[in-house]
N, C-alpha and C positions, 0 to 999 in steps of 0.2 A: 281071212279074205273078207272084204267088204260085202255086205248083203246085197244081192242083186234082185231083190224083190221088185215086182212091178210098181207102178206109180202109186197105187192105193196102199195106204198103211195107217196105223193108228197115230194119234198125236204123240204118244210116247216115242214111237219109232221115228216119226218125222223129226222130232227134236234131236234125237240122237244122231240121225243121219245128217241133218243140217249142221250140227256142231262138228261132225267129222268132215263134211264138205268144206267148212270154213277153216279147217286146219288149226283149231284152237289147242289141240294137244291134250295134256294131262288135265283131268277133271279132279278137283279136290272136293271132299264132301263128307257127309254123314248120311247114311241111309235111313229112310223113314217111309211111312205109308205113301207119301205123295211123290216120292222120287225113285223108289227102288226099281221099278220096271224100266223107266227111262235109262237109269244108270246101267242096268243089265244089257239093254240094247246097245248102248254105247260101247261097252266092253266086248260083248260076245258077238255082235253082228257087225260092228264097224271098227274093231281092233283098237278101241280107245283104251287109255290107261286111267284107272280110277284109284286115287290115293285116299284111303279112308283115314280121316283124322279121328281123334278121340273126343273132340269138342267142336261145335260149329264155329266158334271164334277162331280156333286153330285152323279150320278149313279155309275160312276167308283170308286169314293172314298168310297162309301158304299160297293162296291164289295171288295175293298182292306181291309177295316175294317173287313168285314165278313170273309175274308181269314185269317187274323191274329187271329181272335177269334176262328176259327174252325180248322185251320191247313189244310184246303182243298182249292183248287183254287176258287177264287171268280168268279161269273158268271154275265155278264152284256150284255145288248143288246141295240144298238142304230141304228138309220137310217143312211142314207148316207149324204155326204157333210157336212153341218154345224153340223149334229148330231155327226160326228166324230171330226171335228175340235174343237168343244166346249169342248171336253174331253182331249185335248192334254196335258195341265198342269198336270192333274190328272195322265195321263199315265207316264209322266216324273217322278212324285213323286213315283209311283209304281215301276218303273225301279230302281231308286236310293235306294228305300227301299228293293228291291229284294223280291217282293211279287208275287207269282203265281196268275195269273188272266186270264180268257178267256173273251175277248170282241168280241161278234158277231156283225159285222158291215155290214149293207147293202151297196151295191154299185149301182150306176146308170147304166142303160142298155147300153151295148157297142154300140148298134144301135142308141143311142141318145146322140151324143157328145155335142149337144147344150142344154142338160138338165141343168136347173138352178143350180142344186146341184152337177153337175159334177166337180170333182177335182181329182188331182192325190193323191189318198188316201195312196197308198204305200209310196210315198215320205214323206208325213206328219208323218206316223207311224214310219218309220225307223229313222227319225230325232229325235224322242223321246227316242230312244234306245230300244223300244219294238220290239218284233218279229212280223213278218207279214206272215200269211199263206193264200194263195189264194185258194178259192174253184175253182178247175180247170174245173170241169164239174159236172153236176148233179150226174152222177154215181160214182163220187169219194167223195161224201159228207161225208160218214162215215170215210173213210181213212184220209181225210183232217182234220176232226174234231179231230180224235185221235192223229194226228200229232201235232195239235195245243195244245192239252192238255198235251201231252208228253213233248213238248217244255217248256210249262209253269212250269211244275213240275221239270224237270231236270235242266233248266236254271234259275229257280226262278225269273221269270219276267212276266209282262203282255204280252199276245199274242193276236193280232188282227186277227180274221178270217174274210176275206173279201168275201162277198157273193153277187154276182150279182143279182139284183132284178128279172131279167127275169128267173132265175133258180127256183124260189120258187114254181112254179106250175108244174114243170116237174115231171113225174112219175119215181120212182126208186124202186128197190128191197131193202127191209130192212133185216138186219141180227142183231141178238142181239149183243150188245157191252158192255164193262165195262170200268171203269176208269183205265187208265194205272197206273201201280205201280210206285210210286215215287222212288227217290234215297235213299231208306232206307237201306243203306249199313252198315254192321257191320264188320269193319276191323280196324286194327291199325298198326302202324309202327313197324317194327322189325329191329334188327341189330344195327348198330352204333348209330343212332339217339336215339333209345330207351335206349341203354346203357349210352349214354351221359346224357339223362334226369334223369335216375336213379342216376347217379353220382352227378349231380347238387342238386337233392333233398337230397341225403345222406349228402352232405356237408352243407346244409342250416341250419341255426340256428333260423331263424325267417321268415318262408314262409307264403305266402298268396295264397289261391286258389281263382281264379277269374272266375266267370261265366258270359257269355254273351248270346245274343239271340240264338246262335247256340247250346246252352246246356239247352234248356228249357223244355225238356220232364221230366216226373216224374222219369223215369229210370236214365236219365243223372243227374238230381238234387241229387238223392239218392247216385249215384256214387261219385259225387264231395264232398258231405258231408262225405262219408266214407273215401275218400282220405285225406280230411282235418283232420279227427279224427286220421287216421293212421300216418300222418306226423306231427301232432301237429300244423297244420296251422290254421290261421284265414280264414274267408270267406268274400268275397266282390263280388259286381256285377258291371257290366257296367250299363249305364242308361237304355239301352234296356233290360237288364236282371233284372231290378227292379222287385221285387216280389220273386225272388229266395231266398232260405235260410231264409225266413222271420220268421220262428219259431226257428231257431238255435241260441243259446245264444252267439255264437262266430261270428255272422254276423256283420260286421262293416259298412254295407250299401254300398252306391255307391262309386266306386273308380274313382277319378278324381277331376275336379274342383268343383264338387258338394259334395265332401266328408264333413262329419261333422268334427268339430275341433278334436275330439278324433280319428276319422277314419284317418284323415290326419296325425296325430301324429304316429299312428301305421303303416301306409303305409311307412312313412319316416324311421321308425325303422326296416322295413323288409329288408331281403337280397335276397329274391327269390320270383318271381311271377310265378305261374303255371296257365296259362290262357286257358280256354276252350270256344270255340265258340265266341271268342271276336276278333275284328279286331285290337285292341290296337291302335286306332286312336289318333289324337292329343288332343281330348277332354278327352278321358279316361286317357291318360298319362300326361295331362297338358303340352303339347308341348314336351313330352319326359322327363320332369324334374322329374316325380315321379319314373322313372325307372333308374335314374342315380345311379351307384354303385350296381345295382342288377343283378342277373342272371335271365334270362327270358326263360321260356318254353312255347311254344304256340302250342296248339292243335286245329285243325279245320278239318271239314269233306271235305272241298274243298281245293285243293292245291293252287289255286289262292288266297285264303285268308291268306295264311301263309306268313308272312313277308311283308304284304301290308302296315302296319302302322309303324313298327319298325323292326330292325334286331334282331331276337331272338337268344339266345344261343343254343337252341335246338328246332326243329320243329317236331311235331308228326302228321301224317296224319291219320285220322280215326274218328270214332264216339266216343264221350266222354266216354261212359260207357265201351266200349271195351278197349280204351287206359288206362283208370283207372285200369281195371282188370289186364292188363299186368304190369303196374307200380307197383301195390300192390303185384303181384306175385314175382317180382324181389326184391322189398324191403324186403319182408318176407324171401325170399331165402337167401338174404345177411344179414339177421338179423339186418337191419338198425333200430335203435330206433327212436321214435318220437322226434321232435326238442325241444319240451318243450315251444314253443312260446305261445301256448294257455295254460293258467293256471287260477286258481281261481281268482287271483287278476284282471286279464284282464277281465274275465267274469263279475265280480262285477262292474268294471268301465264301461263296455259296458251297463250293465243293469241300472246303475245310470246316465248315460250320458243324458243330456238335450241339444240338439243342438240349442234350441231356448232360452236358458237362457240369460237374459239381453236384450231381444228383445225390440228395440225402438218402441214406438207407434207413427205412422205417421198420425193418424186420425186428421181431422179438424172439424169445426162446421157442415159441410154438407157432409163429406166423412168419410169412415172407413179405417182402416189399413188393407192392403191386407193380409199379413201373418197371423195376428191374426184372421181375418175373415175365412181364409181357414182352419186354425187349428180348429176353432170352428165347421165348417161344416164337417171336417174330423171326428170329434168325433161323429157326429149325423148320418151321412150316414152309411148304413149297411156296415160292414167291408168286406164282400164278394161282391166285386164290380169290375167293369172295369173302369179304369181312362184313358181318352184320352185327350191329351193336344195339343193346337195349338201353334203358334209361336208368340212371342212378348216379351217385357221386363218383363212382369209378370211371364213368364213361369219358370224361375229359382226358384222363391218362391213356385210356384205350385208343381214343382218336389220335393221340400224338404218337403212341408207341407202335401201333400196328399199321403197316403199310400195305398198299395194293399196287399191282403192276399195270393196271389199265383202267381206262375210264369205264364207269358203270360197275366196277367190282366192289364198290363200297356202298353199303346200305345202312342208314341209321333210322331209328323208329321214334325220334323225338318229334312227332307230329301232333299227337293228342296229349303228350305228357304222361302216358300210362306205362307203368312197368309191365313186363311179362308178354309183350307183343312180339318181340324179336325172335323168339324160338320158332313161331309159325313162319315168319318171313324167311328165316334161315333155311327151314326145311323146304319151302317152296323154291328158293334159289338153288338149293342142293339138287332137287329133282331136275331143275332146268339145266344145270351145268355139272353133269356127272363126271366130266373129264378133269375137274379140278376140285380141291377141297373147299368146303365152306366152313368158315370159322365164325362161331357164334360167341359173343362176349356178353355175359348177362350177370346181374347181381343175384345174390341168394334169394332175395324176396321175389324178384322177377322170375327166377327159375321155378320156385315153388308155385307161383301163380299161373304161369303159362308154359312151363317147360317140362315138368316132371312127367305128366301123362303123355305129352306128345313126344318125349324121348323114345317111347316105345314105337311110335310111328316111324321114327328114323331107323330103329332096329328092324322093324318089319320090312321097310323099303330098302334096307342095306345102304343107307346114304353115306357118302363120304363127308361126314360131319364131325367137326371138332368143337366141343362145347367147353368154353373157359368160364367157370363160375367164379366170380369175384366175391368171395364169401367172407364178409365181416360179421356174420351172424346177427345182422341188424337191418332195420330200415334206416339207411344211412342219412337221408335228408332229415328225417325226424330225430334221429340220434343227435345230429349236429345242433338242431334247434333246442333240444333239451340241454345239451352240454353248454351251449353258448349262454344260457340263462342260469347256469349253475344248478339245474334240476337233475334229479335221478333219471337216467335214460332207460330204466328197466322195461318200460312198456314198449320200447323200440328194439329190445334185444330178444333173440330167439335161439332155442336149442334145436336146430334143424337135425334131421337124420344125416347120416354120412352119405353124401351125394354119390361118391364113387361106388359105394356098395350098392346103392339103389340102381345105378347104371348097370352094374354087373348082374344084378337080379333080373333086370329087364332084358338081358341078353346082349348088352353092349359091353364096353370096356370103361374102366374108371381108374384114376390115380388121384390120391389125396396128396397135397403139397403143403407141408409145414416147414420144411427146411431145404437147403440147397440140394442135398442128395436126392430128395424126392422130386425136386424140379427136374433133375437130370433123368430120373425114371420116366417122367412125363415126356421129356424130349425123346427118349428111346421108344416110347409107345407111339409117338408121332412118326418116327422114322420107320417103325415096323409096319405101319399102315393099319393099325388096329382101329376099326371104325364100326359104328360111331363111337367116338372117344369122349369121355368127360374128364376134364381136369379141374379139380376142386382146389382153388388157391385159397388157403386159410389166411385171413387178414385180420389185423387188430382194429376194431372200430374206433379206437381212440387215436390212431395214427393216420387214418385215412385223410387225404386232402379234400377240401370242399370242392364241389362242382363249380367251376368258373370258366365260362366260355362266352 
């Protein structure tokens, strides 16, 4: 039961109570001198949940994954000095991914400049691109906390609230608080830009409606499907939008370097792209080549996102559902007919398409083929799942082979280009969504860097987590560069421990997969519900495909 103390309380208790009042949910972190009493109040007095990571970077990454899975700001707490500096790479990733997160960070007492853990925390935080909010005085604790949360929500970035350790025991008056409202604005462009967009759509003969991460709500998804039906357009997604339109028969999948052969054919045949919540970066547009000869309409909620990747022919500022409503109003008013691009023949081709037809088998005597193995696991794991992928040359095949059943169920961590970040993201997502399995796909190097120690966090928290380690016993990108130049790749090769055995020692479950029978044993472990489960796919470094997206 929540603490019913009178209004007077310590800063530690006020913070814990305010976080509870704001409904932020699970707090991820690592205890230290500067945060242990606040965390205790949060758990014992206000029924909060604290998930203890084994490393501060893991805690921040869990908060980021939790935020993506819930749509609310992630919540993390660490101590001062190395507690903060250990988390810097994770903060950079969160900034680049534009994920709202609140990191409560202790600071050493101002009266102890010779404190071992004293460091200029503000300078470190600002260098990552995250926002920095200083707790100015004990009596401003609630105002400063709400400022930090408002900044996280409106600027879509991690915010570090810096809390001097000596303030924790100061008495303050408490007042009820609530989570600030985020930028849930419903508006759309009017005037010349809207007229221009309607004219472009009216003239289109083969349009595609493209959905990205900024159009992931159920309302937005329904609006985009309705617009595609009204205009006779096909549907496609960015990589981060993977999972949108998954039940629609006119969905051609990912737009860009990861397009299927049929999808690429239809994209090249199109003459108009109507993009919602998509940055239209160089990966989505294949360095701009997929947009050549096409009219482009770009709609985003933030003005700074418009034209950031390419120069569109029309820009529409607003939330996707409202913009679609205005477009459809004027299309109907002008009696513009559908384009006719979507038809029964295309629907049948999409339905019959097999992007893996003619797939080569790269298995050897002691290794399996990556794509074939992922496709088999894709068939066995519950369709309603979250898929989280790390970085490495394996990842393009994982993006193609593993499906998700809904918008927001796919998370990739190619934001800062660092391996080893996805394990934390996956655990945060698993905490947020206990009703469905979370699938983590990670390379052997990434798992050693960011997954081995945190796997025990998954064990302690009994998470429904399936870890697929794509293990070619090498740093793949470096191995390729050595091999391409005819150099000995030994510096990029590693004799790792048996990951399945490590998982079992930590209290989880593990299966090593070197041949088809062992792959079926992994499938059986999935069906049996053994969690957390690690599947170690043994791969040959010489037969791995290069990363191409």
